[in-house]
C-alpha positions as CSV (number, residue, x, y, z in Angstrom):
1,X,-0.1,-0.1,-0.1
2,X,1.0,3.5,-0.5
3,X,3.3,4.8,2.1
4,X,5.6,7.9,2.6
5,X,6.2,10.8,5.2
6,X,4.6,13.9,4.8
7,X,5.6,17.3,6.2
8,X,3.3,19.0,8.9
9,X,2.5,18.6,12.5
10,X,1.6,15.3,14.3
11,X,-2.0,15.3,15.8
12,X,-3.4,17.1,18.5
13,X,-5.7,15.9,21.0
14,X,-7.3,19.1,21.4
15,X,-8.5,18.9,17.8
16,X,-10.3,15.5,18.3
17,X,-14.4,15.7,18.6
18,X,-15.5,13.7,21.6
19,X,-18.5,11.5,21.6
20,X,-21.5,12.8,23.4
21,X,-23.0,10.4,25.9
22,X,-26.1,9.7,24.2
23,X,-24.5,8.6,21.0
24,X,-21.9,6.7,22.8
25,X,-24.9,5.2,24.6
26,X,-26.9,4.0,21.5
27,X,-23.5,2.8,19.5
28,X,-22.9,0.7,22.5
29,X,-26.2,-0.9,22.4
30,X,-25.7,-1.9,18.9
31,X,-23.2,-3.9,20.1
32,X,-24.0,-5.0,23.5
33,X,-24.1,-8.7,24.2
34,X,-27.1,-10.0,24.4
35,X,-27.5,-10.4,28.3
36,X,-26.8,-6.6,28.3
37,X,-29.0,-5.3,25.5
38,X,-32.2,-4.4,27.4
39,X,-30.0,-2.4,30.0
40,X,-28.2,-0.5,27.3
41,X,-31.6,0.3,25.6
42,X,-32.8,1.4,28.8
43,X,-30.1,3.6,29.1
44,X,-30.6,5.3,25.5
45,X,-33.9,6.2,26.3
46,X,-33.7,6.8,29.9
47,X,-34.3,10.7,29.4
48,X,-35.9,10.6,25.8
49,X,-38.6,8.9,23.9
50,X,-37.4,7.7,20.4
51,X,-39.0,10.5,18.8
52,X,-36.8,13.0,20.6
53,X,-33.6,11.8,20.0
54,X,-31.2,13.4,17.4
55,X,-31.0,12.6,13.8
56,X,-27.7,10.6,14.2
57,X,-28.9,8.5,17.0
58,X,-32.3,7.5,15.0
59,X,-30.3,6.4,12.2
60,X,-29.5,3.3,14.4
61,X,-33.0,2.3,15.4
62,X,-32.8,-0.4,12.4
63,X,-29.9,-1.8,14.0
64,X,-31.5,-1.9,17.4
65,X,-34.6,-3.6,16.1
66,X,-32.5,-6.1,14.3
67,X,-30.8,-6.9,17.6
68,X,-34.0,-7.2,19.6
69,X,-35.5,-9.4,17.0
70,X,-32.6,-11.9,16.6
71,X,-32.4,-12.1,20.2
72,X,-36.1,-12.6,20.9
73,X,-36.4,-9.4,23.5
74,X,-38.5,-6.8,23.7
75,X,-38.5,-3.2,24.9
76,X,-40.8,-0.6,25.2
77,X,-39.2,1.5,22.5
78,X,-39.6,-2.2,19.8
79,X,-42.6,-0.5,17.9
80,X,-40.8,2.8,17.5
81,X,-37.5,0.7,16.3
82,X,-39.4,-1.5,14.2
83,X,-41.1,1.3,12.2
84,X,-37.5,2.8,11.6
85,X,-36.4,-0.7,10.2
86,X,-39.4,-0.8,8.0
87,X,-38.5,2.6,6.7
88,X,-35.1,1.5,5.8
89,X,-35.8,-1.6,4.6
90,X,-38.4,-0.2,1.9
91,X,-36.2,2.3,0.7
92,X,-33.2,0.5,0.3
93,X,-35.4,-2.0,-1.5
94,X,-36.4,0.9,-4.0
95,X,-32.9,1.9,-4.4
96,X,-32.0,-1.6,-5.1
97,X,-34.7,-2.3,-7.6
98,X,-34.5,0.9,-9.7
99,X,-30.4,0.3,-9.8
100,X,-30.8,-3.1,-11.2
101,X,-30.6,-2.2,-14.9
102,X,-28.0,0.2,-14.3
103,X,-26.0,-2.8,-12.2
104,X,-26.7,-4.9,-15.2
105,X,-25.0,-2.1,-17.7
106,X,-22.2,-2.0,-15.1
107,X,-21.8,-5.7,-15.4
108,X,-22.1,-5.7,-19.4
109,X,-19.2,-2.9,-19.6
110,X,-16.8,-4.5,-16.9
111,X,-17.4,-8.2,-17.3
112,X,-17.9,-8.0,-13.4
113,X,-20.4,-7.6,-10.6
114,X,-20.6,-3.6,-9.5
115,X,-18.2,-2.9,-7.1
116,X,-20.5,-1.3,-4.0
117,X,-19.2,1.0,-1.7
118,X,-19.9,2.5,2.2
119,X,-23.8,1.6,3.3
120,X,-24.3,-0.5,0.4
121,X,-21.2,-2.9,1.2
122,X,-22.3,-2.7,4.9
123,X,-25.8,-3.7,4.1
124,X,-24.8,-6.6,2.0
125,X,-24.3,-10.5,2.7
126,X,-20.9,-9.8,4.0
127,X,-21.8,-7.6,6.8
128,X,-25.6,-6.8,8.2
129,X,-26.9,-9.1,5.3
130,X,-30.1,-6.9,6.1
131,X,-31.6,-4.1,4.1
132,X,-33.3,-2.7,7.3
133,X,-30.3,-2.3,9.3
134,X,-28.3,0.8,8.1
135,X,-29.8,3.6,6.1
136,X,-28.6,4.1,3.0
137,X,-29.6,7.5,0.8
138,X,-28.1,6.2,-2.3
139,X,-26.4,3.5,-3.8
140,X,-22.3,4.0,-4.5
141,X,-20.1,2.1,-7.0
142,X,-16.9,2.5,-8.2
143,X,-16.4,2.0,-12.1
144,X,-12.8,2.8,-13.6
145,X,-12.6,6.5,-15.3
146,X,-12.4,5.4,-18.3
147,X,-15.6,3.3,-18.3
148,X,-17.6,6.5,-17.1
149,X,-18.7,8.6,-19.7
150,X,-20.1,5.3,-21.7
151,X,-21.7,4.2,-18.7
152,X,-23.5,8.2,-17.8
153,X,-24.4,8.7,-21.6
154,X,-26.4,4.9,-21.2
155,X,-28.2,5.9,-18.0
156,X,-28.9,9.3,-19.1
157,X,-30.6,7.9,-22.4
158,X,-32.4,5.2,-19.9
159,X,-34.0,8.2,-18.1
160,X,-31.5,8.9,-15.0
161,X,-30.7,12.2,-14.6
162,X,-27.7,14.1,-12.9
163,X,-28.8,15.3,-9.6
164,X,-26.1,17.9,-8.6
165,X,-24.2,20.6,-10.7
166,X,-21.5,18.9,-12.8
167,X,-18.4,20.6,-14.3
168,X,-18.4,19.2,-17.7
169,X,-15.3,20.9,-18.7
170,X,-13.0,19.3,-16.2
171,X,-15.0,16.6,-14.5
172,X,-12.2,14.3,-13.9
173,X,-10.3,17.3,-11.7
174,X,-13.4,18.6,-10.0
175,X,-15.2,15.6,-8.9
176,X,-14.8,12.5,-7.6
177,X,-18.5,11.2,-8.6
178,X,-21.7,11.6,-10.5
179,X,-24.9,11.7,-8.6
180,X,-27.7,10.1,-10.6
181,X,-31.3,9.8,-10.0
182,X,-34.1,8.4,-12.2
183,X,-37.2,10.4,-10.4
184,X,-38.6,6.9,-9.3
185,X,-36.9,6.5,-6.2
186,X,-33.5,5.3,-7.5
187,X,-30.2,7.0,-6.5
188,X,-26.7,5.9,-7.9
189,X,-23.5,7.6,-7.4
190,X,-20.8,6.6,-9.9
191,X,-17.3,6.9,-8.3
192,X,-14.1,6.7,-10.4
193,X,-12.1,8.1,-7.2
194,X,-13.1,6.4,-4.0
195,X,-12.1,9.3,-1.7
196,X,-13.1,13.2,-2.7
197,X,-10.0,14.7,-0.6
198,X,-7.3,12.2,-2.2
199,X,-7.1,11.2,-5.8
200,X,-5.2,8.1,-6.2
201,X,-5.8,6.5,-9.5
202,X,-3.4,3.8,-9.1
203,X,-4.4,3.1,-5.4
204,X,-8.0,2.9,-6.3
205,X,-7.2,0.5,-8.9
206,X,-5.1,-1.8,-6.5
207,X,-8.3,-1.6,-3.7
208,X,-10.7,-2.4,-6.6
209,X,-8.6,-5.2,-7.9
210,X,-8.8,-6.8,-4.9
211,X,-12.6,-7.0,-4.4
212,X,-14.7,-9.7,-3.1
213,X,-17.9,-11.3,-4.3
214,X,-21.0,-10.5,-2.0
215,X,-24.6,-10.1,-2.6
216,X,-26.9,-7.1,-2.1
217,X,-30.5,-8.4,-1.4
218,X,-30.9,-11.0,-4.3
219,X,-28.2,-9.0,-6.7
220,X,-24.6,-10.2,-7.1
221,X,-21.9,-7.6,-6.2
222,X,-18.6,-7.1,-5.1
223,X,-17.1,-5.1,-2.1
224,X,-13.8,-4.0,-0.9
225,X,-11.7,-6.4,1.2
226,X,-11.9,-6.2,4.8
227,X,-9.0,-4.1,5.5
228,X,-9.8,-1.8,2.3
229,X,-13.3,-1.4,3.8
230,X,-12.4,-0.2,7.0
231,X,-9.8,1.8,5.2
232,X,-12.7,3.7,3.2
233,X,-15.0,3.7,6.0
234,X,-12.8,5.7,8.1
235,X,-11.0,8.0,5.6
236,X,-14.1,8.9,3.7
237,X,-16.2,10.1,6.6
238,X,-17.1,13.3,7.2
239,X,-16.9,14.4,11.2
240,X,-20.8,14.1,11.6
241,X,-23.5,11.4,12.0
242,X,-22.3,7.8,14.2
243,X,-23.5,5.2,11.7
244,X,-20.1,4.7,10.4
245,X,-18.6,4.1,14.0
246,X,-20.9,1.2,14.3
247,X,-19.9,0.0,10.7
248,X,-16.2,0.3,11.9
249,X,-16.9,-1.9,15.2
250,X,-18.6,-4.3,12.9
251,X,-16.1,-4.7,10.3
252,X,-13.4,-5.1,12.9
253,X,-15.4,-8.1,15.2
254,X,-16.1,-9.9,11.8
255,X,-12.7,-9.9,10.8
256,X,-10.4,-9.5,13.8
257,X,-8.1,-11.9,12.5
258,X,-7.5,-10.6,9.1
259,X,-7.7,-7.1,9.3
260,X,-4.0,-5.8,8.4
261,X,-3.5,-2.6,10.9
262,X,-0.4,-1.8,9.2
263,X,-1.4,-1.7,5.7
264,X,-4.4,0.4,6.7
265,X,-2.4,2.9,8.3
266,X,0.2,3.0,5.2
267,X,-2.9,3.7,3.1
268,X,-4.1,6.3,5.5
269,X,-0.8,8.4,5.4
270,X,-0.4,7.9,1.8
271,X,-3.4,9.3,0.8
272,X,-3.2,12.2,3.1
273,X,-6.3,11.2,5.1
274,X,-4.9,11.0,8.6
275,X,-7.4,13.7,10.2
276,X,-10.4,12.0,8.6
277,X,-9.4,8.1,9.6
278,X,-7.9,9.2,13.2
279,X,-11.0,10.9,14.3
280,X,-12.9,8.1,13.0
281,X,-11.1,5.3,14.5
282,X,-10.5,7.2,17.8
283,X,-14.1,7.5,18.3
284,X,-15.0,3.9,17.6
285,X,-12.1,3.3,20.3
286,X,-13.9,5.5,22.8
287,X,-17.4,4.0,22.1
288,X,-16.1,0.3,22.1
289,X,-12.6,-0.2,23.9
290,X,-10.6,-2.8,22.1
291,X,-12.0,-2.1,18.5
292,X,-8.9,-0.5,17.4
293,X,-5.2,-1.7,18.6
294,X,-3.2,0.9,20.5
295,X,-0.2,0.6,18.1
296,X,-2.3,1.5,15.1
297,X,-3.6,4.7,16.9
298,X,-0.6,5.9,18.3
299,X,1.2,5.5,14.9
300,X,-1.8,7.7,13.5
301,X,-1.7,10.2,16.1
302,X,2.4,10.5,15.7
303,X,2.2,10.6,11.9
304,X,3.1,14.2,10.5
305,X,0.2,15.9,8.5
306,X,0.2,17.7,5.3
307,X,-1.5,21.0,6.1
308,X,-4.1,19.8,3.2
309,X,-5.2,17.0,5.5
310,X,-6.7,18.8,8.2
311,X,-9.1,20.7,6.2
312,X,-12.6,19.0,6.4
313,X,-14.4,18.5,3.3
314,X,-18.4,19.5,3.9
315,X,-17.9,21.5,7.1
316,X,-19.1,24.8,7.1
317,X,-16.5,27.7,6.5
318,X,-16.7,30.0,9.5
319,X,-13.7,32.2,9.2
320,X,-11.9,33.5,6.1
321,X,-8.7,31.5,6.7
322,X,-10.7,28.3,6.7
323,X,-12.2,29.0,3.2
324,X,-8.8,30.0,1.6
325,X,-7.5,26.9,3.3
326,X,-10.5,24.6,2.0
327,X,-10.0,26.0,-1.4
328,X,-6.3,25.6,-1.1
329,X,-6.7,21.9,0.1
330,X,-9.1,21.0,-2.7
331,X,-6.7,21.9,-5.6
332,X,-3.6,20.2,-3.4
333,X,-5.3,17.0,-3.3
334,X,-6.5,17.0,-6.7
335,X,-2.8,18.5,-8.3
336,X,-0.7,16.2,-6.0
337,X,2.5,14.7,-8.1
338,X,1.2,16.6,-11.1
339,X,3.7,18.8,-13.3
340,X,3.3,22.6,-12.8
341,X,1.1,23.1,-15.8
342,X,-1.4,20.7,-14.5
343,X,-1.2,22.2,-11.2
344,X,-2.2,25.1,-13.0
345,X,-5.1,24.1,-14.9
346,X,-6.6,22.3,-11.6
347,X,-6.1,25.5,-9.5
348,X,-8.4,27.2,-12.4
349,X,-10.8,24.7,-12.6
350,X,-11.3,24.7,-8.9
351,X,-12.3,28.6,-8.8
352,X,-14.3,28.0,-11.6
353,X,-16.3,25.3,-9.7
354,X,-16.6,27.4,-6.7
355,X,-17.9,30.4,-8.7
356,X,-20.2,27.8,-10.5
357,X,-21.7,26.8,-7.1
358,X,-22.5,30.3,-5.9
359,X,-23.1,32.0,-9.5
360,X,-20.2,33.9,-9.2
361,X,-17.0,34.8,-11.5
362,X,-13.8,33.3,-10.7
363,X,-12.7,36.6,-9.6
364,X,-15.3,37.3,-7.4
365,X,-15.0,34.2,-5.5
366,X,-11.2,34.9,-4.6
367,X,-12.3,38.9,-4.0
368,X,-14.8,37.2,-1.5
369,X,-12.7,34.9,0.1
370,X,-10.0,37.6,0.7
371,X,-11.9,40.4,1.5
372,X,-15.6,39.6,2.8
373,X,-15.1,36.0,4.1
374,X,-16.8,32.8,3.2
375,X,-20.3,33.4,4.3
376,X,-21.6,32.7,0.5
377,X,-19.5,30.0,-0.1
378,X,-20.5,27.5,2.6
379,X,-22.7,25.7,0.7
380,X,-22.3,23.9,-2.7
381,X,-18.7,22.8,-2.9
382,X,-17.7,20.2,-5.2
383,X,-17.4,17.0,-4.6
């Protein structure tokens, strides 16, 4: 896996986000031993009814219902948890039904079942094996860059629409995926890069080539190997929500003997995703002690970070410095290792994309960042 040292400071414990007590309780309930499950649920709902807990915790309701059902247990919240489970099950079934023709087309183009990422991979037979456990807003699939234009042309001719703004002039520089919708409840994101904040075509291809077979519902798919799925779960997550923390613990518990932690840390450092991954793995360890080996966390925390690694993608930009840093990081992560002429092209493409997102000129974007701050640029940033 990719490696190498990066310039910058090592991790700072003061920057690490701590889990709220309620979130920690919900994560622990999802993973509690059967004999402790009812007590864990009592703790979760000691001070709030199901309708009153926040959205992040509600996204674990399907998982909690599955635990009760599997263990043959009852709890006063079971009807609410069951409703959430059924809502997720119906939504994921609708996503999968609508995606079938597109998945079949991917298999025709590539000769292999589609490589499903993120929540779809976790819902597959390799992990939860249940379409009602984990909310999935869309189905993410990885397709080699050379196959993307033909696939998107076929999809748009078949009734799919691009659901977000797209910079077609420099699509492979600005974006890492195309989000498609079909108007009937179908939503599929076509990824040609695994991470929005790191572009490594060779590394992505290596991980994709190692994918293993699984089933999503009754559809044949491929998913990343356990170590690679854990890497992608940790490195891709934005610093929000908690369902990915249950995913981390589930992957580790299922494949404790086969996770290559050294290779995972090498991948994280090599791709400059230390801040994302260290945040995710630290929170997983905080919620469920023993999930992450101390040596892996220590190595991540001690690893020098490139300045761009600390610019979280997707967080609101509240200061001028944060906005300028984000734009610079978006350029840096896309232009890494490229010759000067390509770096200039990437910089121009990103400024243009920021301008398109806000219906401004490129010059006005730079003036706004430098003179007025990032307020107008907080939404609609490229992915």
